[in-house]
DONUMAR-371728 format. One record per residue (C-alpha): residue number from 1; residue in three letters; x, y, z. Coordinates in Angstrom, 3 decimals. Layout:
REM DONUMAR-371728
   nr  rest         x         y         z
  NUM   ALA         X         Y         Z
...
***
This chain:
REM DONUMAR-371728
   nr  rest         x         y         z
    1   LEU     2.251   -28.163    -9.092
    2   CYS     0.434   -25.464   -10.886
    3   GLN    -0.388   -27.761   -13.705
    4   VAL    -1.651   -30.490   -11.288
    5   LEU    -4.024   -27.920    -9.703
    6   SER    -5.191   -26.599   -12.924
    7   ASP    -5.799   -30.194   -14.266
    8   GLU    -7.810   -30.811   -11.142
    9   GLU    -9.902   -27.712   -11.684
   10   GLY   -10.193   -28.640   -15.350
   11   ASN   -11.610   -32.049   -14.344
   12   GLU   -14.328   -30.381   -12.173
   13   SER   -15.411   -27.941   -14.856
   14   GLU   -15.357   -30.844   -17.498
   15   GLU   -18.013   -32.598   -15.485
   16   SER   -20.204   -29.411   -15.426
   17   GLU   -19.638   -28.832   -19.114
   18   GLU   -20.605   -32.348   -20.502
   19   GLY   -23.955   -30.969   -21.726
   20   ASP   -22.199   -28.099   -23.459
   21   LYS   -19.776   -30.545   -25.230
   22   GLU   -22.359   -31.576   -27.823
   23   ASP   -23.307   -28.073   -28.700
   24   ARG   -19.760   -26.681   -29.247
   25   GLY   -18.136   -29.608   -31.136
   26   GLY   -14.621   -28.436   -32.390
   27   GLU   -14.644   -25.251   -30.190
   28   GLU   -14.129   -27.393   -27.146
   29   VAL   -10.557   -28.392   -27.991
   30   GLU    -9.548   -24.700   -28.726
   31   SER   -11.067   -23.530   -25.308
   32   LYS    -9.251   -26.114   -23.427
   33   GLN    -5.979   -25.197   -24.980
   34   ASP    -6.786   -21.474   -24.381
   35   ASP    -7.539   -22.289   -20.683
   36   ARG    -4.260   -24.079   -20.277
   37   VAL    -2.194   -21.352   -21.945
   38   GLN    -4.040   -18.817   -19.543
   39   ASP    -3.321   -20.937   -16.573
   40   THR     0.326   -21.227   -17.459
   41   VAL     0.715   -17.487   -18.041
   42   ALA    -1.101   -16.860   -14.627
   43   ALA     1.217   -19.275   -12.868
   44   ASP     4.368   -17.494   -14.449
   45   ALA     3.047   -14.174   -13.256
   46   ILE     2.499   -15.365    -9.811
   47   GLN     6.018   -17.020    -9.308
   48   PRO     8.593   -14.346    -8.582
   49   ASN    11.840   -14.604   -10.568
   50   VAL    14.253   -15.853    -7.946
   51   TRP    17.220   -15.655   -10.311
   52   LEU    16.436   -12.044   -10.994
   53   GLN    16.267   -11.197    -7.396
   54   LEU    19.589   -12.960    -6.861
   55   VAL    21.334   -11.095    -9.598
   56   GLN    20.166    -7.679    -8.320
   57   THR    21.559    -8.199    -4.770
   58   SER    24.689    -6.327    -3.990
   59   GLY    26.260    -9.425    -2.380
   60   PHE    26.067   -11.319    -5.707
   61   ASN    27.637    -8.255    -7.549
   62   ASN    30.227    -7.719    -4.941
   63   PHE    31.160   -11.375    -5.060
   64   ILE    31.581   -11.306    -8.761
   65   LEU    33.747    -8.060    -8.603
   66   ALA    35.844    -9.568    -6.014
   67   THR    36.299   -12.736    -8.107
   68   ILE    37.229   -10.627   -11.096
   69   LEU    39.849    -8.679    -9.050
   70   ILE    41.381   -11.961    -7.693
   71   SER    41.467   -13.475   -11.111
   72   SER    43.274   -10.478   -12.564
   73   ILE    45.901   -10.727    -9.844
   74   CYS    46.392   -14.447   -10.593
   75   LEU    46.800   -13.647   -14.205
   76   ALA    49.364   -11.014   -13.460
   77   LEU    51.327   -13.603   -11.404
   78   GLU    51.624   -15.814   -14.419
   79   GLU    54.732   -15.382   -16.450
   80   PRO    56.203   -17.504   -19.292
   81   ARG    59.408   -18.286   -17.296
   82   LEU    57.430   -19.816   -14.506
   83   ASP    58.301   -23.505   -13.961
   84   PRO    55.116   -25.616   -14.661
   85   ALA    56.114   -28.121   -11.895
   86   SER    56.356   -25.316    -9.323
   87   ALA    53.827   -24.887    -6.520
   88   LEU    52.779   -21.498    -7.652
   89   ALA    52.136   -22.663   -11.281
   90   MET    49.985   -25.516   -10.021
   91   LEU    48.098   -23.233    -7.710
   92   LEU    47.472   -20.744   -10.495
   93   SER    46.373   -23.513   -12.808
   94   LYS    43.715   -24.698   -10.112
   95   CYS    42.551   -21.129    -9.482
   96   ASN    41.938   -20.578   -13.130
   97   ILE    39.729   -23.567   -13.222
   98   VAL    37.846   -22.349   -10.226
   99   PHE    37.459   -18.870   -11.735
  100   ALA    36.083   -20.320   -14.963
  101   ILE    33.559   -22.426   -13.089
  102   ILE    32.461   -19.233   -11.120
  103   PHE    32.179   -17.157   -14.238
  104   CYS    30.284   -19.864   -16.103
  105   GLY    27.940   -20.052   -13.202
  106   GLU    27.401   -16.420   -13.260
  107   CYS    26.646   -16.590   -16.916
  108   ILE    24.116   -19.270   -16.483
  109   ILE    22.364   -17.459   -13.567
  110   LYS    22.081   -14.330   -15.564
  111   LEU    20.655   -16.180   -18.505
  112   CYS    18.042   -17.550   -16.180
  113   ALA    17.402   -14.174   -14.743
  114   PHE    17.286   -11.968   -17.871
  115   GLY    16.619   -14.673   -20.589
  116   PHE    18.344   -14.701   -23.968
  117   ARG    16.693   -11.504   -25.140
  118   GLY    17.491    -9.424   -22.165
***
């Protein structure tokens, strides 16, 4: 959406600058690229980082802490002598998959919030 708006503004300014195009020659291409970079930077500055706001909420942190606690309890319930066909073993197996999905989701959300360089 921001790019479409900036393209429309660019089209209006191109019409007014047609007389200047002959004078500038090669500089025109560089100035258009600079304008697009500035528009992109300005659009990024305007949009709030929704992921960062989500990660910084106490609800998100409490959910992750509760998930870690429940996951630890499930890991404590597993034992080598547990029959793999038992209901408890099957439940724990499914819970491990759910926890893995939740923790991968947390990782992706935090990467979106903080980026790779933190």
